[in-house]
C-alpha positions as CSV (number, residue, x, y, z in Angstrom):
1,M,-14.4,18.8,-1.4
2,A,-17.7,17.8,-2.9
3,V,-19.9,15.9,-0.5
4,K,-23.0,14.0,-1.5
5,V,-26.2,14.4,0.5
6,T,-26.2,10.6,1.3
7,Q,-22.6,10.9,2.6
8,L,-23.6,13.9,4.8
9,L,-26.5,11.9,6.2
10,E,-24.3,8.9,6.8
11,Y,-21.8,11.0,8.6
12,V,-24.4,12.7,10.8
13,A,-26.0,9.4,11.7
14,I,-22.7,7.8,12.7
15,R,-21.6,10.9,14.7
16,A,-24.9,10.8,16.5
17,L,-24.5,7.1,17.3
18,T,-21.0,7.9,18.4
19,A,-22.1,10.6,20.8
20,I,-24.8,8.3,22.2
21,A,-22.3,5.5,22.8
22,Q,-19.8,7.8,24.4
23,S,-22.4,9.2,26.8
24,L,-22.8,5.7,28.2
25,P,-20.5,3.9,30.6
26,F,-18.2,1.6,28.6
27,S,-19.7,-1.6,30.0
28,A,-23.2,-0.5,28.9
29,A,-21.9,0.5,25.4
30,A,-20.1,-2.8,25.0
31,R,-23.2,-4.8,26.0
32,F,-25.3,-2.8,23.5
33,A,-22.6,-3.5,20.8
34,R,-22.8,-7.2,21.5
35,C,-26.6,-7.2,21.2
36,V,-26.3,-5.4,17.8
37,A,-23.6,-7.9,16.8
38,D,-25.9,-10.9,17.6
39,L,-28.6,-9.3,15.5
40,T,-26.2,-8.8,12.7
41,W,-25.0,-12.3,12.9
42,V,-28.6,-13.6,12.5
43,I,-29.4,-11.4,9.5
44,D,-26.0,-11.3,7.7
45,L,-26.3,-14.7,6.1
46,H,-23.8,-13.8,3.3
47,H,-20.8,-13.1,5.5
48,R,-21.8,-15.8,8.0
49,K,-21.5,-18.3,5.3
50,I,-18.1,-17.0,4.3
51,A,-16.9,-17.3,7.9
52,A,-18.2,-20.8,8.3
53,S,-16.6,-21.8,5.0
54,N,-13.3,-20.4,6.0
55,L,-13.4,-22.2,9.4
56,N,-14.1,-25.5,7.7
57,L,-11.3,-25.0,5.3
58,A,-8.8,-23.9,8.0
59,Y,-9.7,-26.7,10.4
60,D,-10.2,-29.3,7.7
61,N,-13.9,-29.8,8.7
62,S,-12.8,-31.0,12.2
63,L,-15.0,-28.4,14.0
64,S,-18.6,-29.4,14.9
65,P,-21.4,-27.2,13.6
66,S,-21.9,-25.8,17.0
67,E,-18.2,-24.8,17.3
68,V,-18.4,-23.1,13.9
69,R,-21.5,-21.1,15.1
70,W,-19.8,-20.2,18.4
71,V,-16.6,-18.9,16.6
72,T,-18.6,-17.1,13.9
73,R,-20.9,-15.4,16.4
74,G,-17.9,-14.5,18.5
75,V,-16.3,-12.8,15.4
76,Y,-19.3,-10.4,15.1
77,R,-19.2,-9.6,18.8
78,H,-15.5,-9.0,18.6
79,L,-15.8,-6.6,15.7
80,F,-18.6,-4.6,17.2
81,T,-16.7,-4.4,20.5
82,C,-13.6,-3.2,18.6
83,A,-15.7,-0.3,17.3
84,V,-16.8,0.7,20.8
85,E,-13.3,0.4,22.1
86,M,-12.1,2.7,19.3
87,L,-14.7,5.3,20.3
88,F,-13.6,5.2,24.0
89,M,-9.8,5.3,23.3
90,S,-9.5,9.1,23.4
91,R,-11.4,9.2,26.7
92,R,-9.7,6.3,28.4
93,L,-6.1,6.0,27.2
94,R,-3.6,8.6,28.4
95,G,0.1,8.7,28.7
96,D,0.0,8.2,32.4
97,N,-2.6,5.4,32.7
98,W,-2.1,3.0,29.8
99,K,-0.8,0.3,32.1
100,R,-4.3,0.0,33.6
101,F,-5.6,-1.2,30.3
102,I,-2.7,-2.7,28.4
103,R,-0.2,-5.4,29.4
104,I,3.0,-5.9,27.4
105,R,4.5,-9.3,26.5
106,N,8.1,-9.6,25.2
107,L,8.9,-5.9,25.1
108,E,12.6,-6.9,24.9
109,Y,11.9,-8.0,21.3
110,L,10.9,-4.5,20.4
111,E,13.9,-3.0,22.2
112,K,16.1,-5.5,20.3
113,A,14.7,-4.3,17.0
114,L,15.0,-0.6,17.8
115,A,18.7,-1.2,18.8
116,Y,19.5,-1.6,15.1
117,N,18.7,2.1,14.6
118,R,17.2,1.4,11.1
119,G,13.5,1.8,12.0
120,V,11.1,-1.1,12.3
121,V,8.6,-2.8,10.0
122,F,5.6,-4.0,12.1
123,A,3.7,-6.9,10.6
124,T,0.3,-7.5,12.1
125,G,-3.2,-8.6,11.0
126,H,-6.9,-8.1,11.6
127,F,-6.5,-9.9,15.0
128,G,-7.6,-8.5,18.3
129,N,-8.0,-4.7,18.3
130,W,-5.4,-3.5,15.9
131,E,-6.5,0.1,16.3
132,V,-5.7,0.0,20.0
133,M,-2.4,-1.5,19.2
134,G,-1.5,1.4,16.8
135,A,-2.4,3.9,19.5
136,A,-0.4,2.0,22.2
137,L,2.7,1.8,20.0
138,S,2.6,5.4,18.9
139,G,1.7,6.7,22.3
140,Q,4.3,4.8,24.4
141,W,7.3,3.4,22.4
142,V,7.8,4.4,18.8
143,P,5.8,6.6,16.4
144,I,4.4,4.5,13.6
145,A,3.0,5.2,10.2
146,S,0.6,2.9,8.3
147,V,-0.9,2.9,4.8
148,A,-4.6,3.2,4.7
149,R,-7.0,3.3,1.8
150,P,-9.3,6.3,2.1
151,L,-12.9,5.7,3.0
152,A,-15.4,6.5,0.2
153,N,-17.1,9.1,2.4
154,P,-14.6,12.0,2.8
155,L,-16.3,13.2,6.0
156,L,-16.0,9.8,7.7
157,N,-12.5,9.4,6.3
158,N,-11.4,12.7,8.0
159,Y,-13.1,11.7,11.2
160,V,-11.6,8.3,11.4
161,R,-8.2,9.7,10.5
162,K,-8.3,12.2,13.3
163,V,-9.1,9.5,15.8
164,R,-6.2,7.4,14.6
165,E,-3.8,10.2,14.5
166,G,-4.8,11.5,17.9
167,F,-2.3,9.2,19.6
168,G,0.6,10.1,17.3
169,Q,0.1,7.5,14.6
170,K,0.7,8.8,11.0
171,I,-1.8,7.7,8.3
172,V,-0.2,7.6,4.8
173,E,-2.3,7.3,1.6
174,K,-1.2,4.8,-1.0
175,R,-0.1,7.3,-3.6
176,G,3.5,8.2,-3.0
177,A,3.6,6.0,0.1
178,L,7.0,4.4,-0.5
179,R,8.8,7.7,-0.3
180,K,7.0,8.8,2.8
181,L,7.5,5.5,4.6
182,A,11.2,5.6,3.7
183,R,11.5,8.9,5.6
184,V,9.7,7.3,8.6
185,L,12.3,4.6,8.8
186,Q,15.2,7.1,8.3
187,N,13.8,8.8,11.4
188,G,14.1,5.6,13.4
189,E,10.4,5.1,13.6
190,G,8.0,2.3,12.7
191,V,5.9,1.3,9.7
192,A,2.9,-1.0,10.2
193,F,1.5,-3.4,7.6
194,L,-1.6,-5.6,7.8
195,V,-0.4,-8.8,6.2
196,D,-3.3,-11.2,6.5
197,Q,-5.6,-10.5,3.6
198,N,-6.0,-12.3,0.3
199,D,-3.8,-10.6,-2.3
200,R,-5.3,-11.4,-5.7
201,H,-2.2,-10.0,-7.5
202,A,0.3,-12.0,-5.3
203,D,3.0,-14.2,-6.8
204,I,3.8,-15.6,-3.4
205,F,1.7,-18.4,-1.7
206,V,2.4,-19.5,1.8
207,D,0.9,-22.2,4.0
208,F,-1.8,-20.7,6.2
209,F,-3.8,-23.2,8.4
210,G,-2.4,-25.9,6.1
211,R,-3.6,-24.3,2.8
212,K,-1.9,-22.2,0.3
213,A,-2.8,-18.6,0.7
214,A,-2.0,-15.7,-1.6
215,A,0.2,-13.5,0.7
216,T,1.1,-9.9,0.4
217,S,4.9,-9.6,0.4
218,A,5.2,-5.8,0.1
219,F,6.2,-5.5,3.8
220,A,9.0,-8.1,3.4
221,A,10.3,-6.4,0.2
222,F,10.2,-3.1,1.9
223,A,12.1,-4.4,5.0
224,L,14.7,-6.0,2.8
225,R,15.2,-2.9,0.7
226,F,15.9,-0.8,3.8
227,E,17.5,-3.6,5.8
228,C,15.4,-3.0,8.8
229,P,14.0,-5.6,11.2
230,V,10.5,-7.0,11.0
231,V,8.5,-7.4,14.2
232,N,5.2,-9.3,14.5
233,V,2.9,-7.5,16.9
234,F,-0.6,-8.4,18.0
235,C,-3.1,-6.9,20.4
236,R,-5.5,-9.5,21.9
237,R,-8.5,-8.6,24.1
238,V,-8.3,-10.2,27.6
239,G,-11.2,-8.3,29.3
240,D,-13.5,-5.3,29.1
241,F,-11.2,-2.7,27.6
242,E,-8.2,-4.8,28.7
243,F,-5.6,-5.8,26.2
244,E,-2.3,-7.7,25.8
245,V,0.2,-6.4,23.2
246,I,2.4,-9.2,22.1
247,F,5.8,-8.7,20.4
248,A,7.6,-11.5,18.5
249,D,11.3,-11.9,18.1
250,P,12.4,-9.7,15.2
251,I,13.1,-11.1,11.8
252,I,16.3,-9.7,10.4
253,P,16.5,-9.5,6.6
254,D,19.7,-10.9,5.0
255,P,20.6,-8.9,1.9
256,S,23.3,-11.4,1.0
257,Q,20.6,-14.0,0.2
258,P,18.7,-14.2,-3.1
259,R,16.0,-11.6,-3.0
260,E,13.0,-13.8,-3.8
261,E,14.0,-16.4,-1.3
262,E,14.5,-13.9,1.5
263,I,11.1,-12.2,0.8
264,L,9.5,-15.6,0.8
265,R,11.2,-16.5,4.1
266,I,10.0,-13.3,5.9
267,T,6.5,-13.6,4.5
268,R,6.2,-17.2,5.5
269,E,7.5,-16.7,9.0
270,C,5.1,-13.7,9.7
271,N,2.1,-15.7,8.5
272,D,3.2,-18.7,10.7
273,R,3.2,-16.4,13.7
274,L,-0.2,-14.9,12.8
275,E,-1.7,-18.4,12.6
276,E,-0.3,-19.3,16.0
277,V,-2.1,-16.4,17.7
278,I,-5.3,-17.0,15.8
279,R,-5.5,-20.6,16.9
280,K,-5.4,-19.5,20.5
281,D,-8.3,-17.0,20.1
282,P,-10.0,-17.8,16.8
283,D,-13.0,-15.5,17.5
284,Q,-10.7,-12.5,17.5
285,W,-9.7,-12.8,13.8
286,L,-11.5,-11.6,10.7
287,W,-12.9,-14.9,9.3
288,L,-15.4,-12.8,7.3
289,H,-12.7,-12.2,4.6
290,R,-12.1,-14.8,1.8
291,R,-8.6,-15.5,2.8
292,W,-8.1,-18.5,0.5
293,R,-10.0,-17.1,-2.5
294,T,-7.0,-16.7,-4.9
295,R,-5.4,-20.0,-5.7
296,P,-1.9,-20.9,-6.9
297,P,-1.4,-21.4,-10.6
298,E,-0.9,-25.2,-10.2
299,E,-4.4,-25.5,-8.7
300,S,-7.6,-25.4,-10.7
301,S,-9.5,-22.2,-9.8
302,V,-12.0,-22.6,-7.1
303,T,-15.2,-20.7,-7.5
304,E,-16.7,-18.5,-4.8
305,G,-19.6,-20.8,-4.5
306,A,-17.4,-23.7,-3.7
307,F,-16.0,-21.8,-0.7
308,A,-19.4,-20.7,0.6
């Protein structure tokens, strides 16, 4: 594995910062992260504009400028806090103490899905701390596998992968993923998909905050192919290293229905549920991503400048 000097320096710097953060009490590390987040919010004009544009699109310009600033700043704080929480997971979360930090809502929905004995497709998004959610699921209820694009820096990629897999989660690279994920389902385990990003190759558009959004439907097609239930799951932060994992009623694919209609139904319902949780805690979602960038064919293309 050839490693560039810049990649080595990047890795050393990040591991050093990680060691410093882990040497602090969690409360101190989280406060420091929020300070860095505030500084980043001030200087990162590019992504701040994207977030503000997305919020104005989603809420149809009904938010005041101060509300937009409050949510946008909160997004930066949320993301930096997520990074600190990920660093402390291996030190704080254990099999015998997870109830101190994680509350469960609607566990009966997960049990209902598992009762089909066909594995489970988990549909989630960049909401709350999705890394803690993966660790919680794999460590307590059902082993899960998720597809992840490798980081450009192989040293960092191996480090992050080890952290994620430390709780039993399996990380599958995109190449040959379908066969590997099929084996996961055959073992009665779970497969997790992030379903909330703009898919520029999508042929499915669903309403998301009242606007057509290009939606990935791979998870729905996968669930329909293997006839396994789809469960929306989210992990919202409710305090300092305190979380709430929320399960939704499973969506059961119906292979007797036309394939395209069934994929659209599943995709639409999952995005509706995601929108519902975002509206309750808007600062815990990734507004920095251009969710509405790709437009349906019937609409004239909207340039990036029009969004920002």
